[in-house]
C-alpha positions in Angstrom: 69.8 32.0 -15.3 70.7 32.1 -19.0 73.7 33.0 -21.1 72.6 36.6 -21.6 72.8 37.2 -17.8 76.4 35.8 -17.8 78.0 38.0 -20.4 81.0 39.8 -19.0 81.0 37.8 -15.8 83.5 35.2 -14.5 82.1 31.8 -13.6 83.7 28.6 -12.3 83.0 25.4 -14.2 83.2 21.9 -12.8 84.6 19.9 -15.7 85.9 16.5 -16.4 87.6 17.3 -19.6 85.3 15.4 -21.9 83.0 16.3 -24.7 80.5 18.3 -22.6 83.2 20.1 -20.7 85.0 21.3 -23.9 81.8 22.2 -25.7 80.4 24.1 -22.7 83.6 26.0 -22.1 84.1 27.2 -25.7 80.5 28.1 -26.1 80.5 30.2 -22.9 83.8 31.9 -23.9 82.3 32.6 -27.4 79.4 34.3 -25.7 81.5 36.7 -23.7 81.9 34.7 -20.4 85.2 34.4 -18.6 85.5 30.7 -17.5 87.7 29.3 -14.8 87.7 25.5 -14.9 88.0 23.3 -11.9 88.6 19.5 -12.1 88.8 17.1 -9.3 91.6 14.5 -9.4 89.5 11.4 -8.6 92.2 8.9 -9.8 90.2 8.5 -13.1 91.4 5.3 -14.7 90.7 6.7 -18.2 93.2 9.6 -17.7 96.9 8.6 -17.9 97.8 12.1 -16.7 95.3 14.3 -14.9 97.1 17.3 -16.2 95.9 16.4 -19.7 92.4 17.6 -18.5 94.0 21.0 -17.6 95.5 21.3 -21.1 92.3 20.4 -22.8 90.3 23.0 -20.9 92.9 25.7 -21.6 92.7 24.8 -25.3 89.0 25.1 -25.1 89.3 28.7 -24.0 89.4 28.6 -20.2 91.1 31.5 -18.6 92.5 29.2 -15.9 92.3 25.4 -15.3 92.7 24.2 -11.8 93.2 20.5 -10.7 92.1 19.8 -7.1 93.3 16.6 -5.4 90.3 14.6 -4.1 91.5 11.0 -4.4 91.7 10.4 -0.6 88.4 12.1 0.0 86.7 9.9 -2.6 88.3 6.7 -1.3 87.0 7.5 2.2 83.5 8.2 0.9 83.7 5.0 -1.1 84.6 3.2 2.1 81.5 4.6 3.8 79.4 3.1 1.0 81.1 -0.3 1.6 80.5 0.0 5.3 76.8 0.7 4.7 76.5 -1.7 1.7 74.8 1.2 -0.1 74.0 -0.1 -3.6 71.2 1.8 -5.3 68.3 -0.5 -6.4 70.5 -3.5 -5.7 73.3 -3.3 -8.2 74.8 0.2 -8.5 77.5 1.1 -6.0 76.7 4.9 -6.4 80.2 5.5 -7.8 79.3 8.5 -9.9 76.8 9.7 -7.4 79.2 10.0 -4.5 81.9 11.4 -6.7 79.7 14.4 -7.6 79.4 15.3 -3.9 83.1 15.0 -3.3 83.9 17.0 -6.4 81.7 19.9 -5.3 83.2 19.8 -1.8 86.7 19.9 -3.3 86.2 22.8 -5.7 84.0 25.2 -3.7 87.0 26.4 -1.6 88.8 27.2 -4.9 85.8 29.4 -6.0 85.9 31.2 -2.7 89.6 32.0 -3.1 88.9 33.6 -6.4 85.6 35.3 -5.2 83.7 33.5 -7.9 80.0 33.1 -7.0 78.6 31.2 -10.0 79.3 27.5 -10.6 78.5 25.8 -13.9 78.4 22.2 -14.8 77.8 20.1 -17.9 75.1 17.7 -16.6 72.0 17.2 -18.7 68.5 18.2 -17.7 67.4 14.5 -17.9 69.9 13.1 -15.5 70.7 12.8 -11.8 74.0 14.6 -11.8 72.4 18.0 -12.2 70.5 17.4 -9.0 73.7 16.3 -7.2 75.7 19.4 -8.3 72.8 21.7 -7.4 72.0 20.3 -4.0 75.6 19.8 -2.9 76.4 23.3 -3.8 73.3 24.7 -2.2 74.0 22.8 1.0 77.7 23.7 1.3 77.5 27.3 0.1 74.0 28.8 -0.5 75.6 32.0 -1.8 76.9 30.2 -4.9 74.6 30.3 -7.9 74.4 27.3 -10.2 74.2 27.6 -14.0 73.6 24.6 -16.2 73.9 25.2 -20.0 71.8 22.1 -20.6 68.9 24.0 -19.0 69.5 27.1 -21.0 67.3 27.3 -24.1 69.9 29.0 -26.2 72.4 26.2 -25.5 69.7 23.6 -26.3 68.9 25.4 -29.6 72.5 25.2 -30.6 73.3 21.7 -29.4 70.6 19.0 -29.8 73.0 16.2 -28.7 76.4 14.6 -29.0 76.5 14.9 -32.8 76.2 18.7 -32.7 78.7 18.9 -29.9 81.2 16.8 -31.7 80.8 18.8 -34.9 81.2 22.1 -32.9 84.4 20.8 -31.2 85.9 19.6 -34.5 85.1 22.9 -36.2 86.8 24.8 -33.3 89.8 22.5 -33.2 89.1 21.4 -29.6 91.0 18.4 -28.3 88.2 15.9 -27.7 88.4 12.1 -27.7 84.7 11.6 -28.5 83.8 10.6 -32.0 80.6 10.0 -33.9 81.5 6.3 -34.0 81.8 5.9 -30.2 78.7 3.9 -29.3 78.3 5.1 -25.7 79.5 7.6 -23.1 81.6 6.8 -20.0 82.1 8.6 -16.7 85.1 7.5 -14.7 86.6 7.8 -11.2 88.6 5.7 -8.7 85.4 3.8 -7.5 84.2 2.8 -10.9 83.1 3.5 -14.5 79.5 4.3 -15.6 78.6 3.5 -19.2 75.4 4.8 -20.7 73.7 6.4 -23.7 74.2 5.6 -27.3 73.9 2.0 -28.2 73.3 1.1 -24.5 70.0 2.8 -24.5 68.6 -0.2 -26.4 67.8 -3.2 -24.2 68.7 -5.3 -27.2 72.3 -4.4 -26.5 73.9 -6.7 -24.0 76.0 -5.5 -21.1 78.9 -7.4 -22.6 78.9 -4.8 -25.4 81.0 -2.4 -23.4 84.8 -2.5 -23.7 85.9 -2.8 -20.0 88.1 0.0 -18.7 89.0 -1.6 -15.4 89.4 -5.3 -16.2 88.0 -8.0 -18.3 84.7 -9.7 -19.1 84.3 -13.1 -17.4 85.0 -15.0 -20.5 88.3 -13.2 -20.9 89.4 -13.6 -17.3 92.2 -16.0 -16.3 91.4 -19.7 -16.0 93.1 -20.0 -12.6 91.5 -19.1 -9.2 93.1 -16.1 -7.4 92.7 -15.5 -3.6 92.2 -12.2 -2.0 92.5 -11.4 1.7 91.5 -8.2 3.4 91.8 -7.4 7.1 89.3 -5.0 8.6 89.7 -3.0 11.9 86.4 -1.5 13.0 85.2 -1.4 9.4 88.4 0.0 7.9 90.6 -2.2 5.6 94.1 -2.1 7.1 95.7 -4.9 5.1 95.3 -6.4 1.6 97.1 -9.7 1.1 99.2 -9.1 4.1 100.4 -5.6 3.3 99.3 -2.4 5.1 97.0 -0.1 3.1 95.2 3.1 3.3 91.6 3.3 2.1 92.9 4.7 -1.2 95.4 2.0 -1.6 92.9 -0.7 -0.6 90.5 0.3 -3.3 93.3 0.8 -5.9 94.6 -2.7 -5.2 91.1 -4.3 -5.2 90.4 -2.6 -8.5 93.4 -4.2 -10.1 92.9 -7.7 -8.5 89.2 -7.7 -8.9 89.3 -6.2 -12.4 91.6 -8.8 -13.8 89.3 -11.5 -12.5 86.2 -9.8 -14.0 84.7 -8.9 -10.6 82.1 -6.2 -10.8 82.6 -5.7 -14.6 79.6 -5.2 -16.8 76.9 -4.9 -14.1 73.6 -4.1 -15.9 71.0 -2.0 -14.1 67.8 -0.4 -15.4 67.2 2.1 -12.6 64.7 4.8 -11.6 66.3 8.2 -12.0 65.4 10.9 -9.5 63.9 13.0 -12.3 61.3 10.4 -12.8 62.5 8.4 -15.8 64.1 5.0 -16.1 67.6 4.7 -17.5 69.9 1.9 -18.4 73.5 1.8 -17.1 76.3 -0.7 -17.4 78.7 -0.4 -14.5 82.3 -1.3 -13.6 83.3 -1.2 -9.9 85.7 -4.1 -9.2 87.3 -2.7 -6.1 84.0 -1.7 -4.5 82.4 -5.1 -5.4 85.3 -7.1 -4.1 85.9 -5.3 -0.8 82.1 -4.8 -0.4 81.5 -8.6 -0.7 84.2 -9.3 1.8 82.7 -6.8 4.2 79.3 -8.4 3.7 80.8 -11.8 4.8 82.1 -10.0 7.9 78.7 -8.5 8.7 77.2 -12.0 8.6 79.4 -12.9 11.6 78.7 -9.8 13.8 75.0 -8.8 13.2 72.2 -10.5 15.0 68.8 -10.7 13.5 67.6 -7.4 14.9 70.8 -5.6 14.0 70.6 -7.1 10.5 67.0 -5.8 10.0 68.0 -2.2 11.1 71.2 -2.3 9.0 69.4 -3.4 5.8 66.8 -0.6 6.2 69.5 2.0 6.8 71.6 0.7 3.9 68.7 1.2 1.4 68.0 4.7 2.7 71.6 5.8 2.5 71.9 4.5 -1.1 68.8 6.5 -2.1 70.2 9.6 -0.3 73.5 9.4 -2.2 71.8 8.7 -5.5 69.4 11.7 -5.1 72.0 14.2 -4.1 71.6 14.4 -0.3 75.0 13.1 1.0 75.5 16.3 3.0 72.0 16.4 4.4 71.6 15.9 8.2 69.4 12.8 7.7 72.2 11.1 5.7 74.8 11.9 8.4 72.3 10.7 11.0 71.8 7.4 9.2 75.6 7.0 8.9 75.9 7.6 12.6 73.1 5.1 13.5 75.1 2.1 12.2 78.5 3.3 13.6 78.1 0.8 16.5 77.9 -2.0 13.9 80.9 -0.7 12.0 83.0 -0.8 15.2 82.2 -4.5 15.5 83.5 -5.2 12.0 87.0 -6.4 12.6 88.5 -9.6 11.2 90.2 -11.1 8.2 88.2 -12.4 5.2 89.6 -14.4 2.3 87.7 -15.0 -0.9 88.5 -16.9 -4.1 88.0 -15.1 -7.4 87.2 -16.8 -10.6 85.7 -15.3 -13.8 83.6 -12.7 -12.1 82.6 -14.8 -9.1 83.6 -14.0 -5.5 83.3 -17.0 -3.3 83.9 -17.2 0.5 87.1 -19.0 1.4 87.7 -18.3 5.1 87.2 -15.9 8.0 89.5 -15.5 11.0 90.3 -13.1 13.8 86.9 -11.6 14.3 86.6 -10.9 18.0 83.0 -9.8 17.9 81.7 -12.7 15.8 78.5 -14.2 17.1 79.1 -17.4 15.2 80.2 -20.4 17.3 81.1 -23.6 15.6 80.3 -25.6 18.8 76.8 -24.0 19.3 75.9 -24.3 15.6 77.1 -27.9 15.4 74.6 -30.8 14.9 77.0 -33.0 16.8 76.8 -33.6 20.6 79.2 -30.7 21.5 78.9 -27.2 22.9 76.5 -25.7 25.4 73.3 -26.0 23.4 71.0 -28.7 24.7 68.5 -29.9 22.1 66.0 -30.6 24.9 65.8 -26.9 25.8 64.0 -26.4 22.5 61.0 -28.3 23.9 60.0 -25.3 26.1 60.8 -22.8 23.4 58.5 -24.6 20.9 55.8 -25.0 23.6 55.7 -21.2 24.1 55.6 -20.5 20.3 52.9 -23.1 20.0 50.5 -21.2 22.2 50.2 -18.4 19.6 50.0 -20.9 16.7 47.1 -22.7 18.4 45.3 -19.4 19.1 45.4 -18.6 15.4 43.7 -21.9 14.6 41.0 -21.6 17.3 40.2 -18.0 16.2 39.8 -19.2 12.6 42.7 -17.0 11.4 44.8 -19.8 9.8 44.8 -19.3 6.0 44.8 -22.4 3.9 44.6 -22.6 0.1 41.2 -23.7 -1.1 42.8 -26.7 -2.9 44.1 -28.0 0.4 40.7 -27.9 2.2 
């Protein structure tokens, strides 16, 4: 689909109110397209008033600008990521990835109300977000067509990159905050900030180059230790520091507490994008990292070795599914369901100490399904475990070990022969 096919039509545009959104909207309007903009309220920390996004889109030529509340939906999805420990390639909490799915889910009903059957977005042809918007839309409503200006040759001929877009917006008097001097771009929502592009594309630029939007760098964090306590009931945080919370409030409070102690600030990841190229991102996700670490400490109490093995495999698979745009696919929902028995065991209170970006275990109490027994684990002469019982256990294991030796299957380094 290209701009010539859209002339005279009405399309819905998923927008954040940033440079791409303003550029895309004005360019479409200038080319004879009626644009209705839809923005999800994701508790973006970089927006003091979400209605400012609406005003910017109307100023960019949108016929209508609609704000859809998706804060609770995003918090609940973020909690699922915590419960599954779904970090992509070890460091990225999938904060932007899951937000794209929630955004599409929130705005598609608004398109249906207005009988709009074309959804546009400002994601580039080199990134992952285009995949997430496309696949989420296709899965939730296959009758909606997806148009991406960044895959339209006429748009590409007009805009080679940020410089051309900024010039275009300035020439048209559009209310953008981006400038030629800004050294990187940022995507924001309740779960975290994603910083990329610009100066960050150089691996000679340290992660500390970013200006944190959700807290402080470790060197700027307080000198005093702060304690954080979260109570879980079947995997759901129900109290933070003794006060009842919803998932949204839990993440919000953890963002503030974790952020001021530099938790989850400036996480550097060079990752494999779904489109086949590597990219460098610097991430902020204080709440996810803080609650996520507490949840990991709780999992250590309730998962036995076989459960742990299954959980870790599923965790990795879910992280990849979210990253690649398959949150709504049956396989993802099946994977989520497969660890539900583990989630139901995750009850208890975890307290951690926070100091300059570090989260350290302090205490664990009230976990009814904990497999840990101080008496059994003790090296002292207490509890029901009899050291003599290990004699038979080792004798059985020794049968297989001896068989390997007799069969010549024991591998020894040549230097040790």
